[in-house]
C-alpha positions as CSV (number, residue, x, y, z in Angstrom):
1,X,8.3,-48.6,17.3
2,X,6.2,-50.9,15.2
3,X,4.1,-48.8,12.7
4,X,3.4,-46.2,15.4
5,X,3.4,-43.3,12.9
6,X,-0.1,-44.3,11.5
7,X,-1.7,-44.7,15.0
8,X,-2.8,-42.0,17.4
9,X,-0.4,-41.2,20.2
10,X,-1.5,-40.3,23.7
11,X,0.6,-38.1,26.1
12,X,0.1,-36.1,29.3
13,X,1.8,-32.9,30.4
14,X,1.5,-31.0,33.6
15,X,2.4,-27.5,34.9
16,X,1.4,-25.9,38.2
17,X,-2.1,-27.3,38.7
18,X,-2.9,-27.7,35.0
19,X,-3.0,-31.1,33.2
20,X,-3.1,-31.6,29.5
21,X,-4.0,-34.8,27.8
22,X,-3.3,-34.9,24.0
23,X,-4.0,-37.3,21.2
24,X,-1.7,-36.7,18.2
25,X,-2.4,-38.4,14.9
26,X,-1.1,-37.8,11.3
27,X,-3.2,-35.1,9.6
28,X,-3.2,-31.6,8.2
29,X,-2.2,-29.7,11.3
30,X,-5.6,-28.9,12.9
31,X,-5.8,-28.2,16.7
32,X,-8.7,-28.9,19.0
33,X,-8.4,-27.7,22.6
34,X,-11.4,-28.6,24.8
35,X,-13.6,-28.6,21.6
36,X,-12.4,-25.2,20.4
37,X,-9.7,-24.2,18.0
38,X,-6.2,-23.3,19.3
39,X,-6.8,-19.6,18.4
40,X,-10.1,-19.5,20.3
41,X,-8.8,-21.2,23.4
42,X,-5.4,-19.3,23.5
43,X,-6.1,-15.8,22.1
44,X,-2.5,-14.6,23.1
45,X,0.1,-15.2,20.4
46,X,2.7,-15.9,23.0
47,X,0.9,-18.9,24.3
48,X,0.3,-20.3,20.8
49,X,3.9,-19.9,19.9
50,X,5.1,-21.8,23.0
51,X,2.6,-24.6,22.3
52,X,3.6,-25.0,18.7
53,X,7.3,-24.8,19.4
54,X,7.8,-28.6,19.7
55,X,6.5,-29.0,16.1
56,X,8.7,-26.2,14.8
57,X,11.9,-27.4,16.4
58,X,11.4,-30.9,15.0
59,X,10.3,-29.7,11.5
60,X,7.0,-31.6,11.6
61,X,4.7,-28.6,11.7
62,X,1.4,-29.1,9.9
63,X,1.8,-32.9,9.7
64,X,-0.2,-33.8,12.7
65,X,-3.7,-33.2,14.1
66,X,-3.8,-32.5,17.8
67,X,-6.9,-33.1,20.1
68,X,-6.3,-31.9,23.6
69,X,-8.2,-31.9,26.9
70,X,-6.9,-29.3,29.3
71,X,-8.0,-28.9,32.9
72,X,-7.1,-26.9,36.0
73,X,-5.0,-23.8,36.6
74,X,-4.9,-20.7,34.4
75,X,-4.2,-20.0,30.8
76,X,-0.4,-19.9,31.1
77,X,-0.2,-23.1,33.1
78,X,-2.5,-24.8,30.6
79,X,-0.4,-23.6,27.7
80,X,2.8,-25.0,29.2
81,X,1.2,-28.3,30.2
82,X,0.0,-28.6,26.6
83,X,3.5,-27.8,25.3
84,X,5.0,-30.6,27.4
85,X,2.3,-33.1,26.3
86,X,2.9,-32.3,22.6
87,X,6.7,-32.7,23.0
88,X,6.2,-36.0,24.8
89,X,3.9,-37.2,22.0
90,X,6.5,-36.3,19.4
91,X,9.2,-38.3,21.3
92,X,6.8,-41.3,21.6
93,X,6.3,-41.2,17.8
94,X,10.0,-40.5,16.9
95,X,12.7,-41.3,19.5
96,X,15.3,-39.5,17.3
97,X,13.6,-36.2,18.2
98,X,14.4,-36.5,21.9
99,X,17.9,-34.8,21.8
100,X,16.5,-31.9,19.8
101,X,13.6,-31.4,22.2
102,X,15.8,-31.9,25.2
103,X,18.2,-29.2,24.0
104,X,15.3,-26.8,23.6
105,X,14.1,-27.5,27.1
106,X,10.8,-28.9,25.8
107,X,10.9,-32.2,27.7
108,X,11.6,-30.7,31.1
109,X,8.7,-30.6,33.5
110,X,8.6,-27.2,35.3
111,X,8.0,-28.4,38.9
112,X,7.5,-25.0,40.4
113,X,4.2,-24.6,42.3
114,X,2.7,-21.9,44.5
115,X,4.1,-22.0,48.0
116,X,1.5,-22.3,50.7
117,X,0.7,-19.4,53.0
118,X,2.2,-20.0,56.5
119,X,0.3,-19.3,59.8
120,X,1.2,-16.1,61.5
121,X,2.3,-14.4,58.3
122,X,0.4,-12.4,55.7
123,X,1.7,-14.5,52.8
124,X,4.1,-17.4,52.1
125,X,7.3,-15.6,52.9
126,X,6.3,-12.0,53.7
127,X,6.4,-11.1,57.4
128,X,4.4,-8.4,59.3
129,X,6.3,-5.2,59.9
130,X,8.8,-5.5,62.8
131,X,9.0,-2.7,65.3
132,X,12.1,-2.7,67.6
133,X,10.5,-0.4,70.2
């Protein structure tokens, strides 16, 4: 791309009902998620590690500032949506990172969603107890 590395890069990631919109620009490695730091927004280390995995795999950790707007769903869904958005932004900046991220499964959109409850049943797949007699 033509001098894309100096500009900011926009990307979107989704998971379940969560949507993450990120702006990645060259910087010192600061994170802002909905106006809060990454540690404040995602207190669990597991979520933070999953989000930062794309930067670690491509060896560009600490070289970019990330500003993210995350909406919908729960914390885990938001973390995975943010992870996908960051990975897509890295690929948009550097196409050579695509095979590495693809191997790590970071560019695959997890399409699983909650199955709806069916009428005449207590849950989506569960049935009421059956009595033969």
